[in-house]
C-alpha positions as CSV (number, residue, x, y, z in Angstrom):
1,X,66.0,38.1,172.5
2,X,63.2,39.8,170.6
3,X,59.8,39.9,172.2
4,X,58.2,38.7,168.9
5,X,59.8,36.2,166.6
6,X,58.1,35.3,163.4
7,X,59.1,33.4,160.3
8,X,56.5,35.5,158.3
9,X,55.9,39.2,157.9
10,X,54.5,41.2,160.8
11,X,52.1,44.1,160.8
12,X,53.1,46.8,163.4
13,X,50.2,48.9,164.4
14,X,50.8,52.5,165.9
15,X,48.4,54.7,167.6
16,X,48.5,57.6,165.1
17,X,46.4,58.4,162.1
18,X,44.9,55.2,160.6
19,X,43.1,55.2,157.3
20,X,40.0,53.0,156.9
21,X,41.8,50.3,154.8
22,X,45.3,50.6,156.3
23,X,45.1,47.7,158.8
24,X,43.3,45.4,156.4
25,X,45.9,46.1,153.7
26,X,48.8,45.4,156.0
27,X,47.3,42.2,157.5
28,X,46.6,40.9,154.0
29,X,50.3,40.9,153.4
30,X,51.6,40.5,156.9
31,X,49.1,38.5,159.0
32,X,51.0,38.6,162.3
33,X,49.8,41.6,164.3
34,X,51.8,43.5,166.9
35,X,50.7,46.8,168.4
36,X,52.9,49.7,169.6
37,X,51.3,51.1,172.7
38,X,48.2,53.1,171.5
39,X,48.1,50.9,168.4
40,X,46.3,48.5,170.7
41,X,43.3,50.8,170.7
42,X,43.1,50.5,167.0
43,X,43.4,46.8,167.2
44,X,40.6,46.5,169.8
45,X,38.3,48.8,167.7
46,X,38.9,46.5,164.6
47,X,38.3,43.3,166.7
48,X,41.9,42.1,166.5
49,X,44.1,40.7,169.2
50,X,47.8,41.5,168.7
51,X,50.4,38.8,169.5
52,X,52.1,41.4,171.6
53,X,51.6,45.1,172.7
54,X,55.0,46.9,173.1
55,X,55.7,50.3,174.4
56,X,55.7,52.6,177.4
57,X,52.0,52.1,177.9
58,X,51.2,55.8,178.3
59,X,48.6,55.9,175.5
60,X,47.0,52.4,175.5
61,X,44.3,53.7,177.9
62,X,41.2,51.5,178.4
63,X,42.4,48.9,175.9
64,X,45.1,47.6,178.4
65,X,42.8,45.2,180.3
66,X,41.9,43.5,177.0
67,X,45.3,42.1,176.4
68,X,46.5,41.1,179.7
69,X,49.7,39.0,179.4
70,X,50.3,40.2,175.9
71,X,51.5,43.6,177.3
72,X,55.3,44.2,177.2
73,X,56.0,47.5,178.9
74,X,59.3,49.3,178.2
75,X,59.6,52.2,180.5
76,X,62.5,54.2,179.1
77,X,61.7,57.5,177.5
78,X,64.7,57.9,175.2
79,X,63.0,56.2,172.3
80,X,59.6,56.2,170.6
81,X,57.1,53.4,170.9
82,X,57.8,52.6,167.2
83,X,61.4,52.2,168.0
84,X,60.7,50.1,171.1
85,X,58.5,47.8,169.1
86,X,60.5,47.6,165.9
87,X,63.7,46.7,167.7
88,X,61.9,43.9,169.5
89,X,60.5,42.2,166.4
90,X,62.5,39.5,164.7
91,X,60.8,39.0,161.4
92,X,61.7,39.0,157.6
93,X,59.6,42.2,157.1
94,X,57.5,44.6,159.1
95,X,54.7,46.6,157.6
96,X,54.0,49.6,159.8
97,X,50.6,51.4,159.8
98,X,49.4,54.2,162.1
99,X,52.7,56.0,162.2
100,X,52.4,58.5,159.4
101,X,49.9,61.4,159.0
102,X,48.6,63.3,162.0
103,X,51.3,65.0,164.1
104,X,54.3,66.0,162.0
105,X,56.7,65.4,164.9
106,X,55.6,61.9,165.2
107,X,55.9,61.3,161.5
108,X,59.5,62.7,161.5
109,X,60.3,60.4,164.5
110,X,59.1,57.4,162.4
111,X,61.5,58.3,159.6
112,X,64.3,58.6,162.1
113,X,63.6,55.1,163.4
114,X,63.9,53.7,159.9
115,X,67.4,55.1,159.6
116,X,68.3,54.2,163.2
117,X,67.4,50.5,162.8
118,X,68.8,49.6,159.4
119,X,68.9,45.9,160.2
120,X,65.1,45.9,160.5
121,X,63.3,45.6,157.1
122,X,60.4,47.9,157.6
123,X,57.9,49.6,155.2
124,X,55.7,52.5,156.5
125,X,52.3,52.6,154.9
126,X,50.8,56.1,154.6
127,X,47.6,57.4,153.0
128,X,49.2,58.1,149.7
129,X,52.8,56.7,149.9
130,X,55.0,54.0,151.3
131,X,58.4,54.7,152.9
132,X,61.3,52.5,153.5
133,X,65.0,52.6,154.1
134,X,67.0,51.7,151.0
135,X,69.0,48.5,151.3
136,X,72.6,48.4,149.9
137,X,71.0,47.3,146.6
138,X,67.4,46.9,145.5
139,X,65.4,46.3,142.4
140,X,61.9,47.5,142.2
141,X,59.4,46.5,139.5
142,X,57.6,49.9,139.2
143,X,55.4,51.2,136.4
144,X,56.6,53.9,134.0
145,X,55.5,57.3,135.2
146,X,55.1,56.4,138.8
147,X,56.5,59.1,141.2
148,X,59.5,58.1,143.1
149,X,61.4,60.1,145.7
150,X,64.7,59.8,147.6
151,X,65.2,61.6,150.8
152,X,68.6,61.4,152.6
153,X,68.8,61.2,156.4
154,X,72.5,62.0,156.3
155,X,75.4,62.2,153.7
156,X,74.9,59.3,151.3
157,X,75.5,58.4,147.7
158,X,72.9,56.5,145.6
159,X,73.4,55.2,142.0
160,X,70.2,54.7,140.2
161,X,69.0,53.0,137.0
162,X,65.5,53.4,135.7
163,X,64.8,56.9,137.1
164,X,64.0,59.8,134.8
165,X,66.7,61.9,136.5
166,X,69.7,59.6,137.3
167,X,71.4,60.1,140.7
168,X,74.9,58.8,140.2
169,X,77.5,61.2,141.4
170,X,75.1,63.3,143.6
171,X,76.3,63.9,147.2
172,X,73.0,63.7,148.9
173,X,72.5,65.4,152.3
174,X,69.3,66.6,154.0
175,X,70.6,70.2,154.3
176,X,72.2,70.3,150.8
177,X,70.7,68.0,148.2
178,X,67.6,65.8,148.2
179,X,66.0,63.7,145.5
180,X,62.2,64.2,145.7
181,X,59.7,64.3,142.8
182,X,61.7,61.9,140.6
183,X,59.9,59.4,138.3
184,X,60.2,55.8,137.4
185,X,60.7,54.7,133.8
186,X,59.9,51.2,134.7
187,X,62.1,48.8,136.7
188,X,64.3,50.8,139.1
189,X,67.6,49.7,140.5
190,X,69.3,51.5,143.4
191,X,72.7,51.1,145.0
192,X,73.4,53.1,148.2
193,X,76.7,53.4,150.0
194,X,75.2,54.0,153.5
195,X,72.0,53.1,155.4
196,X,70.7,56.7,155.2
197,X,68.5,57.0,152.2
198,X,64.7,56.8,152.5
199,X,62.7,55.8,149.4
200,X,59.2,57.0,148.9
201,X,56.9,55.2,146.4
202,X,53.1,55.4,145.7
203,X,50.9,53.3,148.0
204,X,49.8,51.4,144.9
205,X,53.4,50.2,144.5
206,X,53.3,48.4,148.0
207,X,53.5,44.9,146.5
208,X,56.5,45.8,144.3
209,X,58.2,47.4,147.4
210,X,57.5,44.4,149.5
211,X,59.0,42.1,146.9
212,X,62.0,44.3,146.3
213,X,62.8,44.8,150.0
214,X,62.3,41.1,150.7
215,X,64.9,39.9,148.1
216,X,67.5,42.7,148.8
217,X,70.6,42.3,150.8
218,X,70.3,43.8,154.3
219,X,72.3,46.3,156.4
220,X,74.0,45.4,159.7
221,X,72.6,47.0,162.8
222,X,74.2,50.1,164.2
């Protein structure tokens, strides 16, 4: 059973780089707050109390006594705190802030988790972009001219409508062919044959992404 169960969207706060408006933006769309280990320090600094703090507790520091029984330590070191938290949240959507920017290895690890947990609908919020794992099919109400990128985490096919450069017939692979720096012509429709394609949209498109991910069919867990 998941540590956190919610009928509404959840904000998951990490301990990495956090912009001034990131937490407020996430909470305005996903008011249930959960912290991943060091994310509890960001929560405390902003005067928020997470419903739960999940992780190995190696970076929570002096914030630990503030949250008492809300701490849920997971000691294993084979996964990141983002993974530990995401797999223990049962919610229709997770908005994750504090996981991009800063250390590149941490950011890459966060992208890995999106692909490793395809059954969890999660959108990463960054300083300029939002990132999510493409569902089997998704429709996004984007504005013409908005940048839109596709980055494969493995071998995957993706049929698109509404992108300046169509993607049908392309054998995507991280070492062979990627799909960055494309452009929306308006509404974008994507159909992917495996849970291995990351989509990257402007931060300003967050609401369109939330709506699209929310109504899309989901992937089963691995």
